[in-house]
C-alpha positions as CSV (number, residue, x, y, z in Angstrom):
1,M,62.4,94.7,166.3
2,N,62.6,93.4,162.5
3,L,62.1,90.0,161.1
4,Q,65.7,89.1,160.8
5,S,66.5,90.9,164.3
6,K,64.0,88.5,165.6
7,L,65.7,85.5,164.1
8,N,69.0,86.3,165.1
9,H,67.9,86.4,169.0
10,L,66.0,83.0,168.1
11,L,68.5,80.9,166.5
12,K,70.5,81.0,169.7
13,Q,67.7,79.1,171.4
14,V,67.4,76.2,168.8
15,E,68.7,72.9,168.4
16,K,70.0,73.5,164.6
17,P,70.4,76.9,163.5
18,A,72.0,75.8,160.5
19,R,68.4,74.9,159.2
20,Y,67.3,78.6,158.9
21,I,70.1,80.6,158.3
22,G,70.8,80.2,154.8
23,N,73.9,81.7,153.0
24,E,75.2,78.1,151.9
25,N,77.5,78.1,148.9
26,H,76.0,78.4,145.6
27,I,72.3,79.9,146.6
28,V,71.3,82.3,144.2
29,R,71.1,86.0,145.6
30,K,69.1,88.4,143.8
31,D,67.2,91.6,144.5
32,P,63.7,91.4,145.0
33,Q,63.3,94.5,144.0
34,Q,64.2,94.0,140.7
35,V,62.2,91.0,140.0
36,K,58.9,90.2,138.2
37,V,58.0,87.2,139.9
38,R,59.1,85.8,143.5
39,F,58.9,81.9,144.1
40,A,59.0,80.6,147.5
41,F,59.7,76.3,146.8
42,A,58.3,75.0,149.9
43,F,59.3,71.6,151.7
44,P,57.1,70.1,154.1
45,D,59.1,68.6,156.3
46,L,62.7,69.5,157.9
47,Y,65.3,71.1,156.4
48,E,67.9,67.7,156.2
49,I,65.0,65.5,154.4
50,G,64.2,68.7,152.1
51,M,67.7,69.8,151.0
52,S,68.3,65.9,150.4
53,Y,65.3,66.2,147.7
54,M,67.4,66.4,144.0
55,G,63.9,67.9,142.7
56,L,64.2,71.0,144.7
57,Q,67.5,71.6,143.5
58,I,66.7,71.4,139.7
59,L,63.8,73.4,140.0
60,Y,65.4,76.0,142.4
61,H,68.1,76.2,139.6
62,I,65.9,76.2,136.2
63,L,64.1,79.2,137.7
64,N,66.7,80.8,138.9
65,E,67.8,80.5,135.6
66,R,65.5,83.3,134.8
67,E,66.3,86.9,135.3
68,E,63.0,88.0,136.6
69,I,61.9,85.0,138.6
70,Y,63.5,84.6,142.5
71,C,63.2,81.1,143.4
72,E,63.8,81.2,147.3
73,R,63.2,77.9,150.0
74,V,61.3,77.5,152.5
75,F,60.9,74.2,154.9
76,A,59.1,73.3,157.7
77,P,60.3,74.3,161.0
78,A,61.2,71.6,164.0
79,P,59.1,71.6,166.9
80,D,61.8,74.0,169.1
81,M,62.0,76.3,166.3
82,E,58.4,76.3,165.4
83,Q,57.0,77.0,169.7
84,L,59.6,80.1,169.5
85,M,58.4,81.3,166.0
86,R,54.6,81.2,167.3
87,A,55.5,82.8,170.6
88,E,57.3,85.7,169.2
89,D,55.4,86.2,166.2
90,V,57.7,85.4,163.7
91,P,56.1,84.3,160.5
92,L,57.2,81.9,158.1
93,F,60.0,83.2,156.1
94,T,62.4,82.6,153.1
95,L,65.9,81.3,154.1
96,E,67.5,83.6,151.2
97,T,66.0,86.9,151.8
98,K,64.3,86.4,155.4
99,T,61.2,87.4,153.3
100,P,57.7,86.2,155.1
101,A,56.3,83.7,153.2
102,R,53.2,85.2,152.8
103,E,54.5,88.3,150.4
104,M,55.7,86.0,148.0
105,D,54.0,85.5,144.6
106,F,53.7,81.8,145.2
107,L,54.2,79.1,147.9
108,G,54.7,75.7,146.1
109,F,54.7,72.9,147.7
110,T,56.2,69.4,146.6
111,L,54.0,66.5,147.0
112,Q,56.3,63.4,148.2
113,Y,54.5,61.3,151.1
114,E,50.9,61.7,151.8
115,M,52.0,62.0,155.7
116,S,53.2,65.4,154.8
117,F,50.0,67.0,154.3
118,T,49.1,68.0,157.9
119,S,52.8,70.1,157.5
120,I,51.5,71.9,154.7
121,L,48.1,73.3,156.8
122,D,50.9,73.7,159.4
123,M,53.0,75.8,157.3
124,L,50.6,78.1,156.0
125,E,48.9,78.7,159.9
126,L,52.4,79.8,160.1
127,A,53.1,82.1,157.3
128,G,49.5,83.7,158.1
129,I,47.9,82.5,154.6
130,P,44.5,81.0,155.1
131,L,44.4,77.2,154.9
132,L,41.5,76.9,152.4
133,A,41.9,78.3,149.2
134,A,38.0,79.9,149.2
135,E,39.2,82.1,152.1
136,R,42.1,83.7,150.7
137,T,42.5,87.4,149.6
138,P,44.1,88.9,146.2
139,E,46.7,89.9,149.0
140,D,48.1,86.1,149.5
141,P,50.5,84.3,147.4
142,L,48.6,81.8,145.3
143,I,49.6,78.2,146.7
144,V,51.1,75.4,143.8
145,A,51.7,72.0,144.6
146,G,53.3,68.9,142.6
147,G,54.9,65.7,142.6
148,P,53.9,62.1,142.7
149,C,51.4,62.5,145.6
150,A,49.5,65.3,143.1
151,Y,48.7,62.6,140.9
152,N,45.8,62.1,143.3
153,P,45.4,65.8,144.3
154,E,41.7,65.9,145.5
155,P,42.6,65.4,149.2
156,L,44.4,68.9,149.2
157,A,42.0,70.3,146.3
158,D,40.4,72.8,149.4
159,F,44.1,73.9,150.3
160,I,45.7,74.3,146.8
161,D,45.1,76.9,144.1
162,I,47.1,75.0,141.4
163,F,48.3,71.3,140.8
164,L,51.3,71.0,138.6
165,I,50.6,67.2,136.8
166,G,53.8,65.8,135.7
167,D,57.3,67.5,134.9
168,G,57.6,70.6,136.7
169,E,61.4,71.4,134.4
170,E,58.7,72.6,131.9
171,S,55.4,73.5,133.2
172,L,56.7,75.3,136.2
173,P,58.5,78.2,134.4
174,K,55.6,78.2,131.8
175,L,53.4,78.9,134.7
176,T,55.2,81.7,136.6
177,E,56.2,83.6,133.0
178,K,52.5,83.7,132.5
179,Y,51.6,84.9,135.7
180,K,54.3,87.8,135.0
181,Q,52.2,88.5,131.9
182,A,49.2,88.3,133.9
183,K,50.7,90.7,136.5
184,A,52.0,93.4,134.1
185,R,48.5,93.3,132.4
186,G,46.8,93.7,136.3
187,M,44.6,90.9,135.7
188,S,43.2,89.6,139.3
189,K,44.7,85.9,140.3
190,T,40.9,84.3,139.8
191,A,41.0,85.2,136.0
192,F,44.4,84.3,135.9
193,L,43.7,81.0,137.0
194,E,41.0,80.9,134.4
195,E,43.6,81.6,131.7
196,I,45.7,79.0,132.9
197,A,43.1,76.0,133.7
198,G,43.3,74.7,130.1
199,D,47.6,74.5,130.2
200,T,49.0,71.3,129.9
201,G,49.7,69.7,133.5
202,V,48.0,72.3,135.1
203,Y,45.1,71.6,137.5
204,I,42.7,74.1,139.2
205,P,40.5,72.6,141.4
206,S,38.4,75.4,142.7
207,L,36.8,75.3,139.0
208,Y,35.4,71.8,139.0
209,E,32.3,70.9,141.2
210,V,32.2,67.3,142.2
211,S,29.1,65.2,142.3
212,Y,28.8,61.9,144.6
213,H,26.6,58.8,144.4
214,T,24.5,58.1,147.5
215,D,27.2,55.5,148.3
216,G,29.5,58.0,148.7
217,T,31.5,57.2,145.4
218,V,32.3,59.8,142.9
219,K,29.9,60.4,140.5
220,A,30.9,63.1,138.1
221,Y,34.0,65.9,137.7
222,I,32.1,69.0,136.0
223,P,34.1,71.7,134.4
224,L,32.6,75.2,135.6
225,T,34.4,77.4,132.8
226,D,34.8,76.6,128.9
227,K,38.4,76.6,129.1
228,T,38.6,74.0,131.9
229,P,39.5,70.4,130.5
230,A,37.1,67.6,131.2
231,K,40.6,65.4,132.2
232,V,44.0,67.3,133.0
233,Q,46.9,65.7,130.8
234,R,50.1,65.2,132.8
235,C,53.1,67.4,131.4
236,L,55.7,65.0,129.9
237,I,58.8,66.0,128.4
238,D,60.0,63.8,125.2
239,D,63.7,64.1,126.7
240,I,65.5,65.1,129.1
241,E,69.2,64.6,127.4
242,T,69.3,68.5,127.0
243,V,66.9,69.5,130.1
244,D,69.0,72.1,132.3
245,F,70.5,69.8,135.2
246,P,72.5,71.6,138.4
247,T,76.1,71.4,138.3
248,E,76.6,74.0,140.9
249,P,73.9,72.4,143.7
250,I,73.3,74.3,146.8
251,V,75.7,72.7,149.3
252,P,74.0,72.2,152.9
253,L,75.5,73.6,156.3
254,I,74.3,70.6,158.1
255,E,74.5,66.9,157.4
256,T,71.6,66.0,155.4
257,V,69.7,62.6,154.9
258,H,71.5,61.9,151.3
259,D,74.6,63.9,151.9
260,R,76.3,64.0,148.1
261,A,76.6,64.7,144.6
262,V,73.4,63.3,142.8
263,V,72.8,62.8,138.9
264,E,69.8,61.5,137.6
265,T,70.5,59.1,134.5
266,F,66.9,58.3,133.3
267,R,63.4,58.7,134.3
268,G,61.1,56.1,134.2
269,C,61.0,52.4,134.5
270,T,60.1,49.5,132.3
271,R,59.7,46.3,134.6
272,G,55.9,46.8,135.2
273,C,55.6,46.3,139.0
274,R,52.1,46.1,139.6
275,F,52.6,47.8,142.9
276,C,54.6,50.8,142.2
277,Q,53.1,54.1,141.3
278,A,56.6,55.5,140.1
279,G,56.9,52.9,137.8
280,M,53.3,53.9,136.3
281,I,53.3,57.5,136.3
282,Y,57.2,58.0,135.2
283,R,56.8,56.5,131.8
284,P,58.5,56.4,129.3
285,V,62.1,55.6,130.1
286,R,64.0,58.8,129.0
287,E,68.0,58.3,129.4
288,R,70.9,60.7,129.5
289,S,73.7,59.6,127.2
290,K,77.0,58.2,129.1
291,E,78.7,61.1,128.3
292,T,76.3,63.6,129.3
293,I,75.4,62.1,132.6
294,T,79.8,61.7,133.1
295,D,80.3,65.0,132.7
296,L,77.2,66.3,134.9
297,A,78.7,64.5,137.7
298,M,82.3,65.6,137.7
299,R,81.1,69.2,137.5
300,Q,79.0,68.5,140.3
301,L,81.9,66.8,142.4
302,E,84.2,69.9,141.2
303,S,81.8,72.6,142.2
304,T,80.7,71.0,145.9
305,G,83.8,69.3,147.2
306,H,81.1,66.1,147.8
307,E,83.1,62.9,148.6
308,E,80.3,60.7,147.0
309,L,78.3,60.4,144.0
310,S,75.3,58.4,143.7
311,L,73.1,57.8,140.5
312,L,69.3,58.7,140.7
313,S,66.8,56.0,138.8
314,L,64.3,53.7,140.0
315,S,66.8,50.8,138.1
316,T,70.1,52.0,137.9
317,S,71.5,48.9,135.8
318,D,68.7,49.4,133.6
319,H,70.6,51.7,131.6
320,S,71.4,51.1,128.2
321,Q,75.0,52.1,128.9
322,F,75.3,51.0,132.2
323,E,78.3,48.9,131.7
324,E,80.4,51.8,130.2
325,L,79.3,54.1,132.5
326,A,79.9,52.2,135.8
327,V,83.2,51.6,134.5
328,E,84.0,55.0,133.5
329,L,82.2,56.6,136.9
330,M,84.8,54.0,138.7
331,R,88.1,55.0,137.4
332,Q,87.3,58.8,137.6
333,C,85.9,58.6,141.1
334,K,89.0,56.8,142.1
335,A,91.0,59.1,140.4
336,Q,89.4,61.8,142.7
337,N,89.3,59.3,145.9
338,V,85.2,60.3,145.5
339,S,82.9,56.9,146.8
340,L,80.7,55.8,144.3
341,S,77.4,54.7,145.1
342,L,75.1,52.5,142.7
343,P,71.6,52.1,144.1
344,S,68.9,49.8,142.4
345,L,71.0,47.3,141.0
346,R,70.4,44.1,139.2
347,L,72.9,41.7,141.1
348,D,74.4,39.9,137.9
349,S,77.8,39.1,137.3
350,F,79.0,42.5,136.0
351,S,77.1,44.1,139.1
352,F,79.2,41.9,141.7
353,R,82.0,43.0,139.7
354,V,81.2,46.5,140.2
355,L,80.0,46.4,143.5
356,E,83.3,44.2,144.5
357,E,86.2,47.4,142.9
358,I,83.7,49.9,144.6
359,Q,83.4,48.6,148.3
360,G,86.8,46.4,148.2
361,Y,87.5,44.9,151.1
362,R,84.9,47.5,153.4
363,K,81.9,45.7,152.3
364,S,78.8,47.5,153.4
365,G,75.5,45.5,153.4
366,L,74.2,44.1,150.3
367,T,70.2,44.6,149.8
368,F,67.8,42.5,147.9
369,A,63.9,43.4,147.4
370,P,62.2,40.0,146.6
371,E,58.9,42.2,148.0
372,A,57.0,38.7,148.3
373,G,57.8,35.6,150.4
374,T,56.6,32.9,147.5
375,Q,57.0,32.9,143.1
376,R,53.0,32.8,143.1
377,L,53.1,36.2,144.8
378,R,55.8,37.8,143.1
379,D,53.7,36.5,139.9
380,V,50.8,38.3,141.2
381,I,52.8,41.6,141.3
382,N,55.0,41.2,138.4
383,K,58.1,41.5,140.7
384,G,60.4,39.5,137.5
385,I,62.7,38.0,140.2
386,T,62.8,34.1,141.2
387,E,64.4,32.5,144.2
388,K,66.9,31.0,142.1
389,D,68.0,34.5,141.4
390,I,68.0,35.2,145.3
391,Y,70.1,32.3,146.0
392,E,72.7,32.5,143.3
393,A,73.2,36.0,143.8
394,V,73.5,35.4,147.6
395,E,76.1,32.6,147.0
396,Q,78.3,35.1,145.1
397,A,78.1,37.9,147.4
398,I,79.4,35.6,150.4
399,E,81.9,34.3,148.3
400,L,83.3,37.9,147.5
401,G,83.1,38.1,151.3
402,W,79.7,40.1,152.1
403,K,78.8,39.5,155.8
404,H,75.6,41.3,155.6
405,I,72.4,40.8,153.6
406,K,69.3,43.0,153.5
407,L,66.0,42.3,152.6
408,Y,62.8,44.1,151.5
409,F,59.4,42.6,151.5
410,M,55.7,44.5,151.7
411,I,53.2,42.4,153.5
412,G,49.6,42.8,152.8
413,L,49.7,42.5,148.7
414,P,46.8,41.1,146.8
415,T,45.8,37.6,147.5
416,E,48.1,37.5,150.2
417,T,48.0,34.1,152.6
418,D,50.1,32.9,155.9
419,E,51.8,30.5,153.4
420,D,53.5,33.7,151.6
421,L,54.5,34.8,155.1
422,D,56.2,31.5,155.7
423,G,57.9,31.9,152.4
424,I,59.7,35.3,153.9
425,A,60.9,33.2,156.8
426,E,62.1,30.2,154.3
427,I,63.6,32.7,152.2
428,A,65.8,34.4,155.4
429,K,66.6,30.7,157.0
430,N,67.7,29.5,153.6
431,I,70.2,32.3,153.2
432,V,71.8,31.7,156.8
433,Q,72.2,28.1,155.8
434,I,74.0,29.2,152.5
435,H,76.4,31.3,154.7
436,R,76.8,28.1,157.0
437,N,77.2,25.9,154.1
438,S,80.0,28.0,152.2
439,G,82.5,27.4,155.1
440,K,83.4,30.9,155.6
441,G,82.5,31.6,158.8
442,G,82.4,34.6,161.0
443,R,79.6,36.7,161.7
444,F,76.9,36.9,159.2
445,T,73.5,38.6,159.9
446,V,70.5,39.0,157.7
447,S,68.0,41.5,157.8
448,V,64.4,41.6,157.1
449,S,62.5,44.7,156.4
450,V,58.9,45.0,155.9
451,S,56.5,47.4,154.6
452,N,53.2,47.5,154.7
453,F,51.6,47.6,151.1
454,V,49.6,50.9,150.4
455,P,47.6,51.0,147.1
456,K,48.2,53.8,145.1
457,A,46.4,55.9,142.2
458,H,47.4,55.0,138.4
459,T,48.4,51.6,139.1
460,P,46.9,48.0,138.8
461,F,46.7,47.7,142.2
462,Q,44.3,51.1,142.7
463,W,41.0,49.1,143.1
464,I,42.4,46.9,146.0
465,S,41.0,46.9,149.7
466,Q,44.0,47.1,152.0
467,N,44.4,45.0,154.8
468,T,43.2,46.8,158.0
469,T,45.6,48.0,160.7
470,E,44.5,44.7,162.6
471,E,45.4,42.5,160.2
472,F,48.6,44.2,159.8
473,N,49.4,43.6,163.2
474,R,48.3,40.6,163.2
475,K,50.9,39.6,160.4
476,H,54.0,41.3,162.1
477,N,53.2,38.8,165.1
478,Y,53.0,35.9,163.0
479,L,56.5,36.9,161.3
480,T,58.1,37.8,164.7
481,A,57.8,34.2,165.4
482,R,58.7,32.9,162.5
483,L,61.7,34.6,161.9
484,K,63.0,34.1,165.0
485,I,66.2,32.8,163.4
486,K,69.5,33.2,164.7
487,G,71.1,35.8,162.7
488,V,68.1,37.0,161.4
489,N,66.9,40.8,162.1
490,F,63.7,41.5,161.6
491,N,61.9,45.1,161.6
492,Y,58.8,46.3,160.4
493,H,56.7,49.7,159.4
494,D,54.1,51.4,162.0
495,D,50.7,49.9,161.0
496,T,48.6,52.7,161.9
497,V,50.7,55.3,159.8
498,S,50.3,52.7,156.9
499,T,46.4,53.0,157.2
500,Y,46.6,56.9,157.4
501,E,48.8,57.1,154.2
502,A,46.4,54.6,152.1
503,V,43.7,56.7,153.0
504,F,45.2,59.9,151.5
505,A,46.2,58.0,148.8
506,R,43.3,57.2,147.4
507,G,41.4,59.5,148.9
508,D,38.4,62.4,147.8
509,R,38.5,66.1,148.7
510,R,35.6,65.9,151.4
511,L,39.3,64.9,153.0
512,S,39.8,68.2,153.6
513,R,37.2,67.7,156.7
514,L,39.7,65.1,158.2
515,L,43.0,67.1,157.3
516,L,41.6,70.3,158.8
517,E,40.6,68.6,162.2
518,A,44.2,66.7,162.6
519,H,45.5,70.4,162.1
520,R,43.5,71.7,164.8
521,Q,44.6,68.6,167.1
522,G,48.2,69.5,166.4
523,C,49.2,66.6,164.0
524,K,52.4,67.9,161.7
525,L,55.5,66.2,160.7
526,D,53.8,62.9,160.4
527,G,56.4,61.1,158.9
528,W,58.4,61.3,161.9
529,S,57.5,58.1,164.4
530,E,58.5,60.2,166.8
531,H,55.6,63.1,166.1
532,F,53.1,60.8,164.9
533,D,50.8,60.9,167.5
534,P,47.9,57.9,166.7
535,E,45.1,59.2,169.6
536,K,45.3,62.6,168.2
537,W,44.6,61.0,164.5
538,K,41.6,59.1,165.9
539,K,40.0,62.2,167.6
540,A,40.5,63.8,163.9
541,V,39.0,61.3,162.6
542,E,35.9,61.1,165.3
543,I,35.2,64.4,164.9
544,S,35.3,64.8,161.6
545,G,33.0,61.8,160.8
546,T,35.5,60.1,158.7
547,D,35.0,56.5,157.4
548,I,38.6,55.1,157.8
549,A,37.5,51.6,155.4
550,F,35.6,53.5,152.8
551,Y,39.2,54.6,151.5
552,T,40.9,51.6,153.0
553,A,39.1,48.3,153.3
554,R,36.7,48.7,150.6
555,Q,37.5,46.9,146.6
556,R,36.5,49.3,144.5
557,S,34.7,48.4,141.2
558,F,36.5,48.5,137.6
559,E,33.4,50.7,136.7
560,E,33.9,53.1,139.7
561,T,34.6,56.7,138.4
562,L,38.2,56.8,141.1
563,P,38.6,60.3,142.5
564,W,42.1,60.8,140.1
565,D,40.4,59.7,137.1
566,I,40.4,63.7,136.6
567,I,44.2,63.5,135.9
568,D,45.5,61.8,132.7
569,A,49.0,59.8,134.1
570,S,49.5,58.6,130.1
571,I,48.7,55.1,131.4
572,S,45.4,54.2,129.9
573,K,43.0,52.9,132.5
574,D,42.2,49.8,130.2
575,F,46.0,48.7,131.0
576,L,46.0,48.9,134.4
577,R,42.5,47.2,134.3
578,K,44.1,44.4,132.2
579,E,46.7,44.3,134.3
580,A,44.9,44.1,137.6
581,E,43.1,41.2,136.2
582,K,46.3,39.6,135.2
583,S,47.6,39.5,138.9
584,L,44.7,37.6,140.0
585,A,45.2,35.2,137.5
586,E,48.8,35.2,138.8
587,I,50.2,35.8,135.1
588,T,53.1,37.9,134.3
589,T,53.6,40.6,131.6
590,K,57.4,41.1,130.3
591,D,59.8,43.8,130.8
592,C,58.3,46.1,128.1
593,R,62.2,46.5,126.9
594,W,61.6,42.9,125.3
595,G,58.4,44.1,123.6
596,C,55.5,46.8,124.0
597,A,52.9,45.9,126.8
598,G,50.6,48.6,125.5
599,C,50.4,50.7,128.5
600,G,49.1,53.6,126.2
601,I,52.3,55.9,126.8
602,N,52.3,55.7,122.9
603,R,49.1,58.6,122.6
604,R,51.4,60.8,123.9
605,T,55.1,60.4,123.0
606,K,57.4,57.5,121.4
607,C,58.4,55.0,123.6
608,K,61.7,53.9,123.0
609,Q,62.8,51.0,124.5
610,G,65.4,48.2,123.5
611,G,66.5,50.5,120.4
612,I,62.6,50.0,119.2
613,Y,60.2,52.2,118.5
614,H,56.5,50.8,119.6
615,A,53.7,51.4,117.5
């Protein structure tokens, strides 16, 4: 029985067969015999999650624009499908051609979340590919990884052949083009890795030896060839206005997490929140013009039939032409009976007018993200929002008829005390009181969501100790008691998951032992609460001998060589250190639209903010 016949048999037995069928509108069809390089874009999660990721659509489109490159898709199977695949000896396969993943030239994983790392190992095993890079043969595909978690590549260093750091629209086509030429010359994969080691944004972990001090901290990275750079510089596109963007994205066969047309308005952020990795690693801000965004949006809506349009950015209303853009999109969406979603808005008077027009009488919840319960702690994290801002926006929202306010906070932030937790309850209580005082009446609710702070690489808090699982648990219990307020709902994240997330967010390559053992214990799809198994992880920690506190609760010194120091993210370590010191002194840094903060990005590219090029 061939692979397609086996699949036809299996798909009759699984919950959502459309996850594995392919054949959606706008998929790319090529003759595999006529292309030179075959690339499988692998998303280490379920189809519904992966097809909601715009980066997949962008890179799929850009690679397939090249006649001799064929990019196909691979997703992690759901447990029911995986069980059948293992029982029937069906390997991991691509959706486009049902080709076993092991037969591709590249298997490229996107790293969006640390808790997906075990799913990467599970997918490699399902594909019949040795987990460890050192154990693979020339017949195995090259394993590539990129995305935000690649900015600390070390926990996966023993499993990945090539990391691509930075903007993949440029680095990925270059990689595949170079491989095409190397393949034509009959070059070995080992020689190919050595040849590309000096390319911008390319990190080959096997070409470095890592030494450690007796206390377990990193001593040095030693390049093993002359071409291997001492630091890997992130790939950075200066201008995204002309970067190709898909107007005919693949339309999923089943409902996905984000089932809508999406256009990226700009990349980067100027606000400088000290906890935010994305705000640091995606600098500088690079915008698409209002005209380009509108054109891309309308063409995408026309080609897909989606009934909702959303804009993608870290802070939508920070676009320099936001007001004109919002008015134009509202006009065109209204004419086509398409709903418009504008996430991450500054809640000023214009934004409220936009929301009023978009939502009208069907007002969904309004979201605020104070992040911390007191002004002192908001200054520590450089949030740039005051209680006056929050309460004035709430008053305006209630006046316009909103009945549900969502509040997002983090706990475990540096210098946090119980007084800061009291502040969370105080804000929620005051918002309920504002509604009572308004005389509006009717049902009104406040939802308080709390996530656990996880320190991330290349941020001012990369040196900070994380709260222990027990301390997170204590704080949640403390908040639960104080948020027993009529009209207030409270929910929070799993404490144990946050601890493991932190381990891999700031870990080194010795964590391969923990990942291998977690895989042996059956850990996978760990970002899903129904699949995460703390007992399996606990056993993996014990067997691998991993010191969890070394990676989480330990305060690092500014002088320590950090595992991710091998990556130059374009933001200077000196800037991050100064921001860390300012945070402890509760000193804020202004939004860099109003003056250069000296982050170091100008070493790489001109940073244009507020119409001024900063020297």
